[in-house]
C-alpha positions as CSV (number, residue, x, y, z in Angstrom):
1,X,-45.4,0.7,13.1
2,X,-45.2,-3.0,13.4
3,X,-45.2,-4.4,17.0
4,X,-41.7,-5.0,19.0
5,X,-41.3,-8.7,19.1
6,X,-37.8,-8.6,21.3
7,X,-39.6,-7.4,24.5
8,X,-42.8,-8.2,26.7
9,X,-44.2,-11.6,27.9
10,X,-45.5,-14.4,26.0
11,X,-49.0,-13.7,26.9
12,X,-50.9,-14.5,23.8
13,X,-53.6,-11.9,22.3
14,X,-56.3,-12.3,19.9
15,X,-55.7,-9.8,16.9
16,X,-57.9,-9.1,13.9
17,X,-55.7,-9.0,10.8
18,X,-55.9,-5.4,9.0
19,X,-55.9,-6.7,5.9
20,X,-58.5,-9.7,5.7
21,X,-60.2,-9.1,9.1
22,X,-59.1,-13.0,10.2
23,X,-58.6,-13.4,13.9
24,X,-55.2,-15.0,15.0
25,X,-53.0,-15.3,17.8
26,X,-50.1,-12.9,18.5
27,X,-47.8,-13.5,21.6
28,X,-45.9,-10.1,20.7
29,X,-42.8,-12.0,22.1
30,X,-39.8,-14.0,20.4
31,X,-42.3,-17.2,20.7
32,X,-44.7,-15.7,18.4
33,X,-45.1,-17.5,14.9
34,X,-44.0,-14.6,12.7
35,X,-40.5,-14.3,14.3
36,X,-39.8,-17.6,12.5
37,X,-40.7,-16.2,9.2
38,X,-38.1,-14.8,6.8
39,X,-39.8,-11.4,5.8
40,X,-38.3,-9.4,3.0
41,X,-37.2,-5.7,4.2
42,X,-39.8,-4.5,1.4
43,X,-42.6,-6.4,3.3
44,X,-41.4,-5.1,6.4
45,X,-41.6,-1.5,5.4
46,X,-45.1,-1.9,3.5
47,X,-46.6,-3.1,6.4
48,X,-44.9,-0.7,8.8
49,X,-46.1,2.3,6.7
50,X,-49.7,1.2,6.5
51,X,-50.5,-1.0,9.8
52,X,-49.9,-0.5,13.4
53,X,-50.7,-4.2,14.3
54,X,-49.5,-7.6,12.9
55,X,-51.3,-9.6,9.8
56,X,-52.1,-13.1,9.9
57,X,-50.3,-15.8,8.6
58,X,-52.2,-16.0,5.4
59,X,-51.6,-12.2,4.4
60,X,-48.1,-12.4,5.6
61,X,-47.3,-15.3,3.1
62,X,-49.3,-13.9,0.4
63,X,-47.0,-10.6,0.6
64,X,-44.1,-12.3,1.1
65,X,-44.9,-14.3,-2.2
66,X,-45.6,-11.0,-4.1
67,X,-42.7,-9.3,-2.9
68,X,-40.6,-12.0,-4.5
69,X,-42.7,-12.0,-7.8
70,X,-43.2,-8.2,-8.2
71,X,-42.1,-5.1,-7.4
72,X,-43.1,-3.6,-3.4
73,X,-45.2,-0.9,-4.6
74,X,-47.7,-4.0,-6.4
75,X,-48.4,-5.5,-2.9
76,X,-51.8,-4.9,-2.0
């Protein structure tokens, strides 16, 4: 399950990426950095099936790149 960014305030929270462990800020709102990203459905589904928190910008970009170059099952 991915966090719902359509509700809640703009309180920023430090979160550890479940993939690489890097810390980053998440506001869990429509002001969050990730809302501006175009994330393919395959990536959204992959993340929702595996994690209950957001991933960092670097890991999200890597997964988006992999999904464009490979099948979703090849993402790691």
